Structures are given as C-alpha cells and as structure tokens.
DRENNU-737746 format. One record per residue (C-alpha): residue in one letter; residue number from 1; x negated, y negated, z. Coordinates in steps of 0.05 Angstrom, whole numbers, plus 5000, padded with zeros to 4 digits. Each point is the difference from the previous one (the first is absolute). Layout:
<atoms>
ATOM,A,NUM,X,Y,Z
...
</atoms>
This chain:
<atoms>
ATOM,M,1,4532,5006,6448
ATOM,S,2,4984,4925,4997
ATOM,Y,3,4972,4966,4937
ATOM,L,4,4946,4947,5003
ATOM,P,5,5010,4936,4959
ATOM,F,6,4966,4998,4931
ATOM,P,7,4939,4956,4991
ATOM,P,8,5000,4941,4949
ATOM,F,9,4969,5046,4948
ATOM,F,10,5062,5041,4995
ATOM,D,11,5044,4939,5001
ATOM,R,12,4966,4977,4936
ATOM,L,13,5001,5072,4973
ATOM,F,14,5075,5004,5011
ATOM,R,15,5010,4936,4960
ATOM,I,16,4958,5026,4942
ATOM,I,17,5036,5067,5002
ATOM,A,18,5068,4965,5001
ATOM,L,19,4978,4960,4939
ATOM,V,20,4975,5063,4964
ATOM,M,21,5065,5037,5016
ATOM,L,22,5040,4940,4974
ATOM,C,23,4960,5006,4935
ATOM,A,24,5013,5074,4998
ATOM,V,25,5075,4988,5010
ATOM,S,26,4999,4950,4943
ATOM,L,27,4965,5048,4954
ATOM,P,28,5059,5047,4990
ATOM,M,29,5042,4940,4980
ATOM,S,30,4948,4985,4947
ATOM,A,31,5002,5073,4980
ATOM,N,32,5076,4996,4994
ATOM,A,33,4994,4938,4958
ATOM,A,34,4947,5032,4955
ATOM,P,35,5048,5047,4962
ATOM,T,36,5045,4940,4985
ATOM,A,37,4940,4961,4974
ATOM,N,38,4977,5059,4959
ATOM,R,39,5069,5009,4969
ATOM,E,40,5000,4926,4982
ATOM,I,41,4932,5007,4967
ATOM,S,42,5022,5063,4962
ATOM,R,43,5062,4965,4975
ATOM,I,44,4961,4939,4976
ATOM,M,45,4947,5043,4967
ATOM,Q,46,5053,5043,4965
ATOM,E,47,5035,4938,4973
ATOM,R,48,4933,4972,4976
ATOM,R,49,4983,5066,4965
ATOM,S,50,5068,5000,4965
ATOM,V,51,4990,4928,4975
ATOM,E,52,4929,5016,4979
ATOM,E,53,5023,5061,4960
ATOM,N,54,5054,4959,4966
ATOM,L,55,4951,4945,4983
ATOM,R,56,4951,5051,4970
ATOM,S,57,5056,5028,4955
ATOM,L,58,5021,4930,4978
ATOM,K,59,4928,4980,4983
ATOM,E,60,4991,5064,4961
ATOM,Q,61,5062,4985,4959
ATOM,L,62,4977,4928,4989
ATOM,K,63,4932,5024,4976
ATOM,E,64,5033,5047,4949
ATOM,Y,65,5042,4943,4971
ATOM,Q,66,4941,4952,4998
ATOM,S,67,4954,5049,4966
ATOM,K,68,5053,5015,4947
ATOM,L,69,5012,4926,4987
ATOM,K,70,4926,4987,4990
ATOM,A,71,4997,5057,4949
ATOM,T,72,5058,4974,4957
ATOM,T,73,4988,4972,4931
ATOM,R,74,5018,4929,4980
ATOM,K,75,5065,5022,4967
ATOM,E,76,5020,5043,5061
ATOM,S,77,4986,4941,5046
ATOM,Q,78,5060,4965,4969
ATOM,S,79,5047,5059,5009
ATOM,F,80,5054,5020,5048
ATOM,K,81,4953,5054,5027
ATOM,A,82,4950,4947,5022
ATOM,L,83,5057,4959,5029
ATOM,E,84,5026,5060,5039
ATOM,N,85,4929,5015,5024
ATOM,I,86,4991,4928,5026
ATOM,R,87,5069,5001,5033
ATOM,R,88,4983,5064,5037
ATOM,Q,89,4934,4969,5021
ATOM,I,90,5037,4939,5028
ATOM,L,91,5049,5046,5036
ATOM,L,92,4943,5041,5030
ATOM,L,93,4962,4937,5020
ATOM,E,94,5061,4972,5035
ATOM,T,95,5009,5066,5036
ATOM,I,96,4926,5002,5019
ATOM,I,97,5004,4929,5027
ATOM,T,98,5060,5019,5042
ATOM,Q,99,4965,5063,5024
ATOM,N,100,4938,4959,5017
ATOM,Q,101,5043,4955,5043
ATOM,N,102,5028,5061,5035
ATOM,Y,103,4929,5027,5009
ATOM,L,104,4977,4933,5030
ATOM,A,105,5058,5004,5049
ATOM,K,106,4979,5070,5020
ATOM,L,107,4928,4977,5008
ATOM,D,108,5023,4940,5043
ATOM,A,109,5039,5048,5044
ATOM,D,110,4939,5046,5005
ATOM,I,111,4955,4941,5017
ATOM,D,112,5048,4975,5054
ATOM,H,113,5004,5069,5030
ATOM,L,114,4924,5008,5000
ATOM,Q,115,4991,4931,5030
ATOM,R,116,5048,5017,5057
ATOM,K,117,4965,5066,5011
ATOM,L,118,4931,4967,4999
ATOM,Q,119,5024,4948,5050
ATOM,G,120,5028,5054,5046
ATOM,N,121,4936,5040,4996
ATOM,R,122,4960,4938,5016
ATOM,Q,123,5042,4988,5062
ATOM,T,124,4992,5074,5020
ATOM,Y,125,4925,4995,4989
ATOM,S,126,4996,4937,5043
ATOM,K,127,5040,5033,5056
ATOM,V,128,4960,5065,4999
ATOM,S,129,4935,4959,4998
ATOM,E,130,5022,4962,5062
ATOM,D,131,5019,5065,5035
ATOM,F,132,4932,5029,4982
ATOM,R,133,4965,4937,5024
ATOM,R,134,5034,5005,5068
ATOM,T,135,4983,5074,5005
ATOM,A,136,4928,4987,4981
ATOM,V,137,4994,4946,5054
ATOM,S,138,5028,5047,5052
ATOM,I,139,4951,5054,4978
ATOM,Y,140,4943,4951,5006
ATOM,K,141,5021,4978,5070
ATOM,Y,142,5022,5068,5025
ATOM,G,143,4965,5047,4953
ATOM,G,144,4988,5075,5001
ATOM,N,145,4940,4993,5048
ATOM,R,146,5048,4986,5057
ATOM,D,147,5050,5055,4983
ATOM,I,148,4968,5050,5048
ATOM,E,149,4993,4947,5054
ATOM,Q,150,5074,4983,4994
ATOM,L,151,5018,5074,5008
ATOM,F,152,4956,5010,5061
ATOM,T,153,5024,4936,5035
ATOM,A,154,5072,5023,4995
ATOM,G,155,5034,5003,5068
ATOM,S,156,5032,5067,4986
ATOM,L,157,5001,5058,4952
ATOM,N,158,5065,4975,4971
ATOM,D,159,4970,4931,4990
ATOM,A,160,4940,5032,4964
ATOM,L,161,5046,5039,4954
ATOM,V,162,5041,4938,4983
ATOM,R,163,4936,4961,4986
ATOM,A,164,4974,5057,4955
ATOM,Q,165,5066,5002,4962
ATOM,Y,166,5000,4925,4987
ATOM,M,167,4927,5002,4979
ATOM,G,168,5022,5052,4947
ATOM,F,169,5056,4953,4978
ATOM,F,170,4949,4944,4995
ATOM,T,171,4953,5042,4956
ATOM,R,172,5057,5021,4954
ATOM,A,173,5024,4928,4995
ATOM,V,174,4931,4979,4975
ATOM,H,175,4998,5056,4949
ATOM,H,176,5071,4983,4977
ATOM,N,177,4982,4926,4991
ATOM,V,178,4939,5018,4958
ATOM,T,179,5041,5047,4956
ATOM,Q,180,5056,4950,4991
ATOM,L,181,4952,4945,4982
ATOM,Q,182,4969,5044,4946
ATOM,Q,183,5069,5017,4971
ATOM,V,184,5024,4928,5000
ATOM,A,185,4935,4978,4967
ATOM,V,186,5010,5052,4944
ATOM,E,187,5073,4977,4990
ATOM,L,188,4978,4927,4998
ATOM,E,189,4950,5016,4945
ATOM,S,190,5052,5040,4962
ATOM,N,191,5051,4944,5005
ATOM,R,192,4949,4949,4977
ATOM,S,193,4981,5043,4939
ATOM,A,194,5072,5013,4982
ATOM,L,195,5017,4926,5006
ATOM,E,196,4941,4981,4955
ATOM,R,197,5023,5051,4948
ATOM,S,198,5071,4973,5002
ATOM,Y,199,4976,4929,4991
ATOM,K,200,4957,5022,4941
ATOM,Q,201,5059,5037,4969
ATOM,K,202,5044,4939,5008
ATOM,A,203,4948,4957,4966
ATOM,D,204,4995,5050,4942
ATOM,V,205,5076,5002,4993
ATOM,V,206,5004,4924,4998
ATOM,K,207,4947,4999,4945
ATOM,E,208,5038,5054,4962
ATOM,Q,209,5064,4961,5008
ATOM,E,210,4968,4938,4969
ATOM,R,211,4973,5043,4942
ATOM,Q,212,5068,5031,4987
ATOM,L,213,5033,4932,5000
ATOM,K,214,4951,4977,4947
ATOM,S,215,5013,5062,4959
ATOM,W,216,5075,4987,5007
ATOM,S,217,4991,4930,4974
ATOM,V,218,4958,5024,4941
ATOM,S,219,5052,5054,4983
ATOM,K,220,5056,4949,5001
ATOM,K,221,4962,4958,4949
ATOM,E,222,4986,5061,4956
ATOM,K,223,5073,5017,5001
ATOM,E,224,5019,4930,4977
ATOM,V,225,4950,5004,4943
ATOM,V,226,5026,5068,4975
ATOM,L,227,5073,4975,5006
ATOM,D,228,4982,4938,4961
ATOM,K,229,4969,5039,4943
ATOM,L,230,5058,5049,4998
ATOM,K,231,5052,4945,4996
ATOM,K,232,4963,4962,4945
ATOM,N,233,4999,5060,4953
ATOM,K,234,5075,5012,5002
ATOM,Q,235,5001,5055,4947
ATOM,E,236,4948,5043,5036
ATOM,Y,237,5032,4982,5066
ATOM,A,238,5068,5027,4976
ATOM,A,239,4968,5063,4971
ATOM,Q,240,4963,5016,5065
ATOM,L,241,5061,4984,5041
ATOM,A,242,5042,5048,4958
ATOM,D,243,4946,5054,5007
ATOM,V,244,4998,4992,5076
ATOM,Q,245,5075,5004,5005
ATOM,K,246,5002,5060,4953
ATOM,K,247,4949,5039,5042
ATOM,R,248,5037,4984,5064
ATOM,Q,249,5065,5023,4968
ATOM,Q,250,4967,5064,4976
ATOM,L,251,4982,5018,5071
ATOM,Q,252,5069,4982,5027
ATOM,S,253,5036,5038,4944
ATOM,R,254,4956,5061,5008
ATOM,I,255,5012,5003,5075
ATOM,E,256,5075,4987,4992
ATOM,S,257,5005,5055,4947
ATOM,L,258,4964,5048,5047
ATOM,I,259,5046,4980,5057
ATOM,I,260,5062,5010,4957
ATOM,A,261,4974,5066,4973
ATOM,E,262,4988,5024,5070
ATOM,Q,263,5068,4977,5024
ATOM,R,264,5034,5033,4940
ATOM,A,265,4963,5064,5015
ATOM,V,266,5024,4996,5072
ATOM,E,267,5071,4985,4979
ATOM,A,268,4998,5058,4949
ATOM,E,269,4974,5047,5054
ATOM,Q,270,5054,4977,5047
ATOM,E,271,5053,5010,4946
ATOM,R,272,4972,5069,4985
ATOM,Q,273,5002,5018,5074
ATOM,R,274,5071,4973,5004
ATOM,K,275,5022,5042,4941
ATOM,I,276,4968,5062,5029
ATOM,A,277,5035,4987,5066
ATOM,E,278,5066,4987,4963
ATOM,A,279,4992,5065,4960
ATOM,R,280,4986,5038,5064
ATOM,R,281,5061,4970,5033
ATOM,K,282,5045,5019,4940
ATOM,E,283,4971,5070,4999
ATOM,E,284,5015,5007,5074
ATOM,Q,285,5071,4975,4988
ATOM,R,286,5009,5049,4942
ATOM,R,287,4975,5058,5042
ATOM,E,288,5045,4980,5057
ATOM,A,289,5062,4995,4955
ATOM,K,290,4983,5068,4969
ATOM,R,291,4994,5032,5069
ATOM,I,292,5066,4970,5023
ATOM,A,293,5036,5024,4936
ATOM,Q,294,4971,5070,5010
ATOM,E,295,5023,5002,5072
ATOM,R,296,5070,4978,4979
ATOM,R,297,5004,5055,4947
ATOM,E,298,4978,5052,5051
ATOM,A,299,5051,4975,5049
ATOM,K,300,5056,5005,4948
ATOM,R,301,4979,5070,4981
ATOM,L,302,5001,5023,5072
ATOM,E,303,5067,4967,5011
ATOM,A,304,5029,5035,4939
ATOM,R,305,4975,5068,5025
ATOM,R,306,5031,4986,5068
ATOM,L,307,5067,4983,4970
ATOM,E,308,4998,5062,4955
ATOM,A,309,4985,5044,5060
ATOM,E,310,5058,4970,5040
ATOM,R,311,5047,5011,4941
ATOM,Q,312,4979,5073,4993
ATOM,E,313,5008,5011,5074
ATOM,A,314,5070,4970,4998
ATOM,Q,315,5019,5046,4942
ATOM,R,316,4975,5062,5035
ATOM,L,317,5037,4983,5064
ATOM,A,318,5064,4988,4961
ATOM,A,319,4993,5066,4964
ATOM,K,320,4991,5039,5065
ATOM,K,321,5059,4965,5031
ATOM,E,322,5044,5024,4943
ATOM,K,323,4978,5072,5012
ATOM,G,324,5017,4993,5074
ATOM,V,325,4932,5016,5027
ATOM,D,326,4997,4973,5071
ATOM,R,327,4929,5018,5021
ATOM,A,328,4942,4958,4982
ATOM,P,329,4965,5021,4937
ATOM,V,330,4934,5034,5004
ATOM,I,331,4948,4962,4961
ATOM,T,332,4949,5045,4966
ATOM,K,333,4927,4984,4997
ATOM,K,334,5006,4984,4927
ATOM,E,335,5057,4951,5012
ATOM,K,336,4963,4970,5057
ATOM,R,337,4940,4990,4956
ATOM,E,338,5042,4967,4946
ATOM,E,339,5036,4952,5048
ATOM,P,340,4977,4930,4987
ATOM,A,341,4964,4964,5056
ATOM,T,342,5036,4945,5037
ATOM,V,343,4982,4933,4972
ATOM,S,344,4989,4944,5048
ATOM,E,345,5042,4939,4984
ATOM,T,346,4945,4954,5026
ATOM,P,347,4953,4982,4942
ATOM,P,348,4925,5007,5012
ATOM,P,349,4965,4938,5024
ATOM,A,350,4973,4957,4944
ATOM,A,351,4924,4995,4992
ATOM,E,352,4966,4939,5028
ATOM,K,353,5001,4941,4952
ATOM,P,354,4929,4983,4976
ATOM,T,355,4972,4932,5021
ATOM,A,356,4992,4946,4947
ATOM,V,357,4932,5000,4965
ATOM,V,358,4964,4933,5012
ATOM,V,359,4955,4971,4946
ATOM,P,360,4929,5003,5028
ATOM,K,361,4961,4935,5010
ATOM,M,362,4942,4985,4954
ATOM,D,363,4956,4982,5060
ATOM,S,364,4966,5064,5023
ATOM,P,365,4985,5010,5074
ATOM,E,366,4925,4997,4984
ATOM,L,367,5009,4931,4968
ATOM,E,368,5040,4974,5059
ATOM,R,369,4948,5024,5049
ATOM,I,370,4941,4965,4967
ATOM,S,371,5035,4935,4980
ATOM,A,372,5019,4938,5039
ATOM,D,373,5074,4983,5008
ATOM,F,374,5000,4942,4950
ATOM,D,375,5068,4975,5024
ATOM,N,376,4968,4984,5067
ATOM,A,377,4928,4987,4976
ATOM,A,378,5005,4926,4980
ATOM,G,379,4937,4963,5022
ATOM,S,380,4965,5063,5026
ATOM,L,381,4970,5035,4939
ATOM,P,382,4924,4998,4994
ATOM,W,383,4970,4963,4941
ATOM,P,384,4976,5041,4940
ATOM,V,385,4931,4966,5004
ATOM,R,386,4958,4969,5055
ATOM,N,387,4980,4927,5003
ATOM,G,388,5036,4981,4936
ATOM,V,389,5029,4932,4980
ATOM,V,390,5068,4994,4967
ATOM,S,391,4985,4964,4935
ATOM,Q,392,5071,5002,4972
ATOM,R,393,5064,5006,5040
ATOM,F,394,5064,5038,4986
ATOM,G,395,5055,4970,4957
ATOM,S,396,5002,4942,4952
ATOM,V,397,4944,4950,5010
ATOM,Q,398,4988,4936,4960
ATOM,D,399,4927,4985,4982
ATOM,K,400,4991,4928,5022
ATOM,D,401,4942,4989,4951
ATOM,L,402,5028,5034,4937
ATOM,K,403,5074,4988,5016
ATOM,I,404,5018,5072,4983
ATOM,V,405,5044,5047,5041
ATOM,T,406,4975,5071,5011
ATOM,T,407,5039,5057,5033
ATOM,N,408,4965,5051,5044
ATOM,N,409,5036,5063,5022
ATOM,G,410,4948,5010,5055
ATOM,I,411,4938,4965,5026
ATOM,D,412,4929,4995,4973
ATOM,I,413,4945,5010,5052
ATOM,S,414,4930,4975,4985
ATOM,V,415,4946,5048,5026
ATOM,P,416,4927,5018,4984
ATOM,A,417,4993,5049,4942
ATOM,S,418,5005,5074,5019
ATOM,T,419,5038,4985,5064
ATOM,Q,420,5035,5061,5029
ATOM,V,421,5075,4999,4989
ATOM,R,422,5042,5041,5049
ATOM,A,423,5074,5020,5004
ATOM,V,424,5041,4955,5045
ATOM,S,425,5041,5061,5021
ATOM,G,426,5003,5075,4989
ATOM,G,427,5037,5024,4938
ATOM,K,428,4997,5038,4935
ATOM,V,429,4962,4978,4938
ATOM,V,430,5054,5000,4946
ATOM,Q,431,4969,4959,4944
ATOM,I,432,4930,4985,4974
ATOM,A,433,4990,4956,4939
ATOM,F,434,4945,4959,4967
ATOM,L,435,4997,4931,4966
ATOM,P,436,4937,4976,4965
ATOM,T,437,5006,4930,5032
ATOM,F,438,5022,5022,5069
ATOM,G,439,4969,5068,5012
ATOM,N,440,5035,5057,5035
ATOM,I,441,5069,4994,5030
ATOM,V,442,5023,5046,5057
ATOM,I,443,5072,5005,5025
ATOM,I,444,5016,5034,5066
ATOM,R,445,5070,5022,5021
ATOM,H,446,5024,4993,5072
ATOM,P,447,5067,5021,5032
ATOM,K,448,5064,4960,4988
ATOM,S,449,4981,4982,4928
ATOM,Y,450,4940,4956,5019
ATOM,L,451,4941,4997,4952
ATOM,T,452,4931,4966,5007
ATOM,V,453,4959,4980,4939
ATOM,Y,454,4924,4991,4997
ATOM,A,455,4971,4971,4935
ATOM,N,456,4932,4980,4973
ATOM,L,457,4965,5060,5030
ATOM,G,458,4935,5029,4974
ATOM,Q,459,4981,5070,5022
ATOM,L,460,5058,5039,5031
ATOM,Q,461,4999,5049,5058
ATOM,V,462,5071,5027,4992
ATOM,A,463,5039,5039,4948
ATOM,K,464,5073,5003,4981
ATOM,D,465,5045,5039,5049
ATOM,D,466,4949,4993,5057
ATOM,L,467,5029,4991,5069
ATOM,I,468,4957,4947,5035
ATOM,K,469,4997,4970,5069
ATOM,S,470,5002,4928,5022
ATOM,Q,471,4933,4964,4989
ATOM,Q,472,4975,5058,4955
ATOM,L,473,4952,4976,4947
ATOM,I,474,5034,4992,4932
ATOM,G,475,4942,4972,4961
ATOM,V,476,4957,4938,4992
ATOM,S,477,5015,4932,4970
ATOM,G,478,4980,4988,4928
ATOM,K,479,4961,4941,4973
ATOM,M,480,5035,4942,4966
ATOM,A,481,4978,4968,4935
ATOM,E,482,4995,4931,5034
ATOM,G,483,4957,5029,5056
ATOM,G,484,5014,5029,5068
ATOM,S,485,5057,5048,5012
ATOM,V,486,5075,4995,5014
ATOM,V,487,5046,5055,5026
ATOM,H,488,5073,4993,4979
ATOM,F,489,5049,5028,5051
ATOM,E,490,5076,5008,4997
ATOM,I,491,5056,5029,5043
ATOM,W,492,5067,5023,4970
ATOM,K,493,5064,5028,5029
ATOM,G,494,5031,5038,4942
ATOM,R,495,5000,4950,4944
ATOM,V,496,4998,4938,5045
ATOM,K,497,4932,4967,5010
ATOM,Q,498,4980,4977,5070
ATOM,N,499,4953,4946,5025
ATOM,P,500,4940,5040,5025
ATOM,Q,501,4976,4946,5048
ATOM,K,502,5064,5010,5041
ATOM,W,503,4981,5073,5010
ATOM,L,504,4926,4994,5013
ATOM,R,505,4970,4982,5068
ATOM,R,506,4993,4926,5013
</atoms>
C-alpha cells in the first residue's frame, strides 16, 4: 500500500509534537531532580529549626538572669551573686551572638537556594509559555473546525488513522501545556512568598543581633562596676570570697564523700563475695580430703581382710598336707559363705576434682545490658540537658577578674529553670543526697566502676536502687540564688574523676 505525502499542516504539527515530546522527556529529569531539591530544603529547614530552638532556650535563660538582677537589693548588687549573674548573662549573650551568626548563615543558604529555584521556575515558565504560544498559533491557523476536513481528505484509511492519532496528540499537548503552566505559576508564587519570608527573617535576626550586642556592651559595663565595688571594700570582698569558696567545697566534699562511700560499699561487697568464695573453696577441699582419707581407710581394711584370708587358707592347706589327704577338700556352704571376697588391687577411681570458685563480678547482667561501654564511649554519650551552655569547665580554672583559682570536679551547665535532666547512660541509682545550697544530688552506677553524678536538681523522678535506661528522666534543674539554673555534672571511674566534656557528644 502506498502512502501519500503529508500536507504542510502536518509538517507544522510534527514540529509542535516533537517540541512537546521534548518537553515531556525533560519533565522526568525535573522529577528526578525534585527529590534532591526537596532533601536539600528539608536539611536546611531542620538546621534552621535546631538553631531556632537553641536560640529560644538561650533567650529564656537570659531573661531569667536579667529579671533576677533587676529584683536584687542595693547590697546584693555588690555581691558575688550579682557578679555571677552578670557573667552568665555575658556568656549567654556571646553564645546567642554566635548562634545568630549561624542562623544568618542558614538563612543566607536558604535564600540562595530559593533564588536558584525561583530562577529555574521562571525559565521553565518562560519555556512552557513559548510552547503554549506556538500551540495556540497552530490551533488558530489549523483549529478544530478543520479536523473533520483533514480526516475526509486523507488519501487512505491508514492516512486517516494516522491523522486522527496525531490530532489526539495535539489535543493532549495543549492540555498538558495548560496544566504545566498552572503548576509552574503556583510554584513561582510559593517561591516568591518563601523568599520574602526569608528576607524578613534575616532582617529580624540582624536587628536582634544589634540588640544583643548592645546588651552585651551594657553587661560588660555592669560587671566592671560590680567588680570595682567589690575590690574597694576589701573586708566584705574577702568574706564573700571565702563564702563562695566554702559553698563550692561543700558540694565537692559531699559528692566525693558519696563517691568514696559507694566505692567502699562496692569494695566491701567484693571482699565479702571473695570470702564466701574462699570459704566455699576451703569447704570443698576439706570434703575432698575427708573423702580421700575414708577411701584409703576402706582400702586398708579390705587389704587386711584379704591377707588374713590368704594366711588362713595357707594354714588349712598345710594342716591337710600333714594328714596326707590327697583329694581336694570339700568346702561346705558355711565355709563358702565365710570366705572373704577377693579384693581388687586396683584402687577405685578418685572423684572428679571440683572446679575453682570464681568471685562474681559486681556488674549484674541487667546493668551491662542497659549501660554504655564507657571504655569505648568517649565523645559519644548524650548530654544530660538540651541546649545548655557550659558556664564552668572541668579542673582548676583561674578567675581572670578576681585572680582566684577554683577547682571543679565536673562541669556546670547553664540552663533555664526546671529543665529536664536525663541520664547519659543506663545504670543503677546508688546514692541520693540533698544540700541546701545545691539541691538534690543523684549518683548512678555503670559497669566497670564508672559513676555519673547529677547535682542541683529540684524535683526527682527516680529513687535509690532504681535501674534506669539511657536518656531516662532523672528530675528537673533547680533554681539558683543568683538567678537562672545550673546543672552540675561529673563522671568518675572508681575514685578517679574524669573530664565530662571528653565523654559527651561534641
């Protein structure tokens, strides 16, 4: 069957269809790129939410310190409590300023991403608009009124079917262009709105940054004023300094005494278990020696009976020989009954020697299952609180303003009052104590002689001897006299204190 050549109408139609098919081929590529773009947006938004949450927590802490400082009396405003309050404000302000910088960087990344997306959608919109324009022109020139005519003027049935098929392609291409234009228009509006919101957020953060910098400058001046007043009144300065040092030492001494008491209790239990095991071992040895001695006595008795029987038999044979009796003697039932049994010269096998009794470990299987392996957990333990700021580091630190050296067996973490405090690892609550100036103290035991300490807690959610899991709620942070709240955290291995920041996640 021969085919007639297509008229110019179909030549144009083929070009439009080729263009539409090219757009359709490019669409899956955009669809493949969409998940990547969505993942990028999700990551940016998650990072922004994390920074926003941290900033909210820091501002809440700052508000607590500022409200406490405003409520202080004139005498209190010249005290170490006021100085500590201002110092923590400065620390929080510096952290907020750093976090604001991070947030601005996240916003800049978000704005760049949105701008690229907006530009890409604009190009797509322009391309689809051009495709639609060409399709509309073709419809105008060769519209639906001539569709029937084109079918009837076909040179053959096959030609008519081909024309009908391509007319269907043409109709679907128009519908697809309209739908795509609508979708791209919606995306463009969404991108524009998101971009405007990001620009507004950035402007707000910049203003907030300027305000925090002013607050930081004011706090620095307040600190200098309080320091000046403290140093002028040397007698009061020395008394307050001694009081601060005394309270710090009270906390350290109390925790150390609890640690030592716990370690002694463990050592005493281990010694008791060792003595029990040693007593069991000695009892087993005594029983074994007694059994061996009894077996030896029984063997000697049997051997003596055998020798006596042999002697009696030899005497009887000698007596018969003297009488000249040749035939074998007849042994009566009574004699047979009285004849001693033959004793085996091979001694009975000794009983199996009992295995040595091992002193049981103090770490129960339950404790090992719920706790982290501290020997391999450096830098991986979760923090006891969320969004806290370390206000005092581990070890000996010299105060650059007051020129005094303080020693910290752990770290102090500044948090909003009533912040949830959670266990950094599973373990057993072995000690709970209370200090008027530092609230509740909780000590948790972990395998391999590791202990974690949580101090300055308010309401508790655990009791002594509780087995708890990692990140289980222990209690909430208590309020400090100088405002805000601080959680004191320590890690020990036996009686050796560790630097907690080396164990917590970085």
